C-alpha positions in Angstrom: 48.5 -8.0 -116.2 49.1 -5.8 -113.1 52.4 -6.4 -111.3 50.7 -5.8 -108.0 47.4 -7.5 -108.1 46.9 -8.7 -111.6 44.0 -6.3 -112.3 44.7 -4.1 -115.2 43.4 -6.6 -117.7 40.0 -5.0 -117.2 40.8 -1.6 -118.9 39.1 0.0 -121.9 40.5 2.1 -124.7 39.7 5.7 -124.2 38.2 6.1 -127.6 35.5 3.5 -126.7 37.0 0.4 -128.3 37.6 -2.5 -126.0 41.2 -2.8 -124.9 42.7 -5.8 -123.1 40.5 -8.7 -122.2 38.2 -7.6 -119.4 35.8 -8.9 -116.8 33.7 -5.8 -116.2 31.1 -6.5 -118.9 30.1 -4.1 -121.6 32.6 -1.9 -123.3 32.3 1.8 -123.6 30.4 2.9 -126.7 32.2 3.8 -129.9 31.6 7.4 -130.8 29.5 7.9 -134.0 31.4 10.1 -136.6 28.5 12.4 -137.3 28.2 13.9 -133.9 29.0 17.6 -133.4 31.6 18.7 -130.9 28.9 19.8 -128.5 27.2 16.4 -128.6 30.5 14.7 -128.1 31.2 16.8 -125.0 34.8 17.4 -126.0 35.0 20.9 -127.3 35.1 24.4 -125.8 34.3 27.8 -127.3 37.8 28.1 -128.7 37.8 24.6 -130.3 40.2 23.1 -127.8 39.6 20.1 -125.7 37.8 20.7 -122.5 39.1 20.3 -118.9 38.1 16.6 -118.7 39.5 15.6 -122.1 37.9 13.6 -124.9 34.8 11.6 -124.0 32.6 9.6 -126.3 29.3 11.5 -125.5 28.2 14.3 -123.3 26.6 11.9 -120.9 29.9 10.0 -120.7 31.6 13.2 -119.6 29.3 13.6 -116.6 29.4 9.9 -115.9 33.2 10.1 -115.7 33.1 13.2 -113.4 30.6 11.4 -111.1 32.9 8.3 -111.1 35.9 10.4 -110.1 34.0 12.1 -107.3 32.9 8.7 -105.9 36.4 7.3 -106.1 38.1 10.2 -104.3 35.3 10.5 -101.7 35.8 6.9 -100.8 39.6 7.3 -100.9 39.6 10.3 -98.6 37.4 8.5 -96.1 39.7 5.5 -96.1 42.9 7.6 -95.6 41.4 9.7 -92.8 40.4 6.5 -91.0 43.6 4.7 -91.6 46.0 7.4 -90.6 43.8 8.4 -87.7 44.0 4.8 -86.3 47.8 4.7 -87.0 48.1 7.9 -84.9 46.3 6.2 -82.0 48.6 3.2 -82.3 51.7 5.3 -81.8 50.3 7.8 -79.3 48.3 5.6 -76.9 50.8 3.6 -74.8 48.6 0.6 -73.8 47.7 0.0 -77.5 51.4 0.4 -78.4 52.4 -2.2 -75.8 49.6 -4.6 -76.9 51.1 -4.7 -80.4 54.3 -6.1 -79.0 52.6 -9.0 -77.2 51.9 -12.4 -78.6 48.2 -11.7 -78.9 49.0 -8.6 -80.9 51.2 -10.5 -83.3 48.5 -13.2 -83.7 46.0 -10.5 -84.6 48.5 -9.2 -87.1 48.7 -12.6 -88.8 44.9 -13.0 -88.8 44.5 -9.6 -90.3 47.1 -10.3 -93.0 45.3 -13.5 -94.0 41.9 -11.8 -94.1 43.5 -8.9 -96.1 44.9 -11.3 -98.8 41.7 -13.3 -99.0 39.5 -10.2 -99.5 42.0 -8.7 -102.0 41.9 -11.9 -104.1 38.1 -11.9 -104.0 38.0 -8.2 -105.0 40.2 -8.5 -108.0 39.6 -12.0 -109.1 37.5 -12.4 -112.3 35.8 -15.5 -111.0 34.2 -13.6 -108.1 32.1 -11.2 -110.1 29.0 -11.6 -108.0 30.9 -10.7 -104.8 32.1 -7.5 -106.4 28.6 -6.1 -106.7 26.6 -4.0 -104.2 26.4 -4.6 -101.3 29.2 -7.2 -101.1 31.8 -4.9 -102.6 31.3 -2.5 -99.6 31.9 -5.3 -97.2 35.1 -6.2 -99.1 36.1 -2.5 -99.1 35.6 -2.2 -95.3 37.4 -5.5 -94.6 40.4 -4.5 -96.7 40.5 -1.1 -95.1 40.2 -2.4 -91.5 42.9 -5.1 -92.0 45.3 -2.8 -93.8 44.8 -0.2 -91.0 45.6 -2.7 -88.3 48.7 -3.8 -90.1 49.9 -0.3 -90.6 49.2 0.5 -87.0 51.1 -2.6 -85.8 54.2 -1.8 -87.9 54.1 1.9 -87.0 54.1 1.0 -83.3 57.6 -0.3 -83.6 58.9 3.1 -84.8 59.4 6.3 -83.0 56.4 8.6 -82.9 58.1 11.5 -84.7 59.3 9.2 -87.5 55.7 7.9 -88.1 54.2 11.4 -88.3 57.0 12.6 -90.6 56.4 9.6 -92.8 52.6 10.3 -92.9 53.3 13.9 -93.9 55.7 12.9 -96.6 53.3 10.3 -97.9 50.4 12.7 -98.2 52.6 15.3 -99.9 54.1 12.8 -102.4 50.6 11.3 -103.1 49.1 14.7 -103.7 52.0 15.8 -106.0 51.9 12.6 -108.0 48.1 12.8 -108.3 48.1 16.4 -109.6 50.9 15.6 -112.0 49.2 12.5 -113.4 46.0 14.6 -113.9 47.7 17.4 -115.7 50.4 15.8 -117.7 49.9 14.8 -121.4 52.2 11.8 -120.8 50.2 8.5 -120.9 51.4 6.2 -118.1 48.8 3.6 -119.1 50.4 3.3 -122.6 54.1 3.7 -122.0 54.9 2.4 -118.4 53.4 -1.1 -118.3 56.6 -3.1 -119.0 58.8 -0.5 -117.2 56.7 -1.0 -114.0 57.0 -4.8 -114.4 60.8 -4.7 -114.7 61.1 -2.1 -111.9 58.9 -4.3 -109.7 61.1 -7.3 -110.3 64.2 -5.2 -109.5 62.8 -4.0 -106.2 61.8 -7.6 -105.3 65.3 -8.8 -106.1 66.8 -6.0 -104.1 64.5 -6.9 -101.1 65.6 -10.5 -101.2 69.2 -9.4 -101.3 68.6 -7.3 -98.2 67.4 -10.4 -96.3 70.7 -12.2 -96.8 72.9 -9.2 -96.3 74.8 -8.9 -93.0 76.8 -5.8 -93.6 75.4 -2.4 -94.5 71.9 -3.5 -93.5 70.7 0.0 -92.6 72.0 1.5 -95.8 70.4 -1.3 -97.9 67.1 -1.0 -96.0 67.1 2.8 -96.7 67.8 2.3 -100.4 65.2 -0.4 -100.6 62.6 1.9 -99.0 63.5 4.7 -101.5 63.2 2.4 -104.5 59.9 1.0 -103.2 58.4 4.4 -102.6 59.5 5.4 -106.1 57.9 2.3 -107.6 54.6 2.8 -105.8 54.5 6.5 -106.8 54.7 5.4 -110.4 51.8 2.9 -109.7 49.9 5.8 -108.2 50.3 7.9 -111.4 49.3 4.8 -113.4 46.2 4.2 -111.3 45.2 7.9 -111.3 45.2 8.1 -115.1 43.1 4.9 -115.2 40.5 6.7 -113.0 40.7 10.0 -114.8 40.3 8.5 -118.3 41.3 10.3 -121.5 44.3 7.9 -121.9 44.8 4.7 -123.8 43.2 2.7 -121.0 40.7 3.6 -118.4 38.6 1.9 -115.8 34.9 1.2 -116.2 32.9 3.8 -114.2 31.0 1.0 -112.5 34.1 -0.2 -110.7 34.5 2.8 -108.4 35.2 0.5 -105.4 38.1 -1.2 -107.1 39.4 2.1 -108.3 39.4 3.5 -104.8 41.1 0.4 -103.5 43.9 0.5 -106.1 44.8 4.1 -105.2 44.3 3.5 -101.4 46.8 0.6 -101.6 49.3 2.6 -103.5 49.2 5.3 -100.8 49.5 2.8 -98.0 52.5 1.1 -99.7 54.2 4.5 -100.2 53.8 5.1 -96.5 55.3 1.7 -95.6 58.3 2.2 -97.9 58.9 5.7 -96.6 58.6 4.4 -93.0 61.1 1.7 -93.8 63.5 4.2 -95.3 63.3 6.6 -92.4 63.4 3.9 -89.7 66.2 1.9 -91.3 68.7 3.1 -88.7 66.6 1.9 -85.8 
C-alpha cells in the first residue's frame, strides 16, 4: 500500500509473475524457458543485458519503451504548464493581489476539494471505468489544473526570487534523482517500501509538532521542509523505477496516465517542501 495515495498494490513482478493484488487486469506474461536471448529481447552481442534490462519478450521491450515515452511526454507537458502558471502568479501583480483576497482563498479551497476528489477517483480500484480513455484525460487535466492553481496560490505569498530558486532546485533534484534511479542497480521497489512508510510517519509527526511549537518556528519549518523534500525524492526514485521496469515491481504499460500523475505529484511536492524550507524565515 502506497503511503501517499495507496496505489502501489497494482504492481507486477518484473519476471512476469503477478506481484501484489492488482486492479489493472491481466498480468504480464511469463517467459517461456525455450526462447533464445534474441527472442527474449534481453541480450546484446557480448551476452550482457541490454540498455533497457530484462523483458519477457522482444515485443514487451518495445512496449515498455513506448510506455516510458508516453509517461515522460505527459509529465513534461504538465511541468511546463504548472511552473509557467506559477511564474505568472508571482510576476503579475494583479493576479498576486487576487490570491490574497477572500475570493482567491475560496478558489483555493474549491480547487483543493476538486483535486482530492479527482485523485481518489484516479487511484481508487472501484472507479476502473473512469480510468479509461477518454475519462482518464479529463482526470489528468483536472488534477493538473487544480494542483497548478494551489501551487500558484502558495507561491504568491513568497518572494519572487525565492520561488524561482525553488523551481530551479526542484528541477535539478528531480532530474538527478530520475537519472540515478534509472542507472542504479539498487531496487527501490523491493527494499524501500517499509522505510518509506516509517519515514512518512516521522515527517507527519514532525509536521504536527511544528504546529504546536511556539519557539524556533523558522528553524523547525526549515527542517520540516528538508525532511519532506528528502522523502518525496525517495518517492520519486521509487516511482521512476516502477515506470522503467526491470525491478521487482513495475507498472502496467496501460496505466501511463497514472504513472505520469505519480511522478508529477512527486515533483510538485518536492517543490512545495523546498519552498517551505527556503521561505521559513519569512
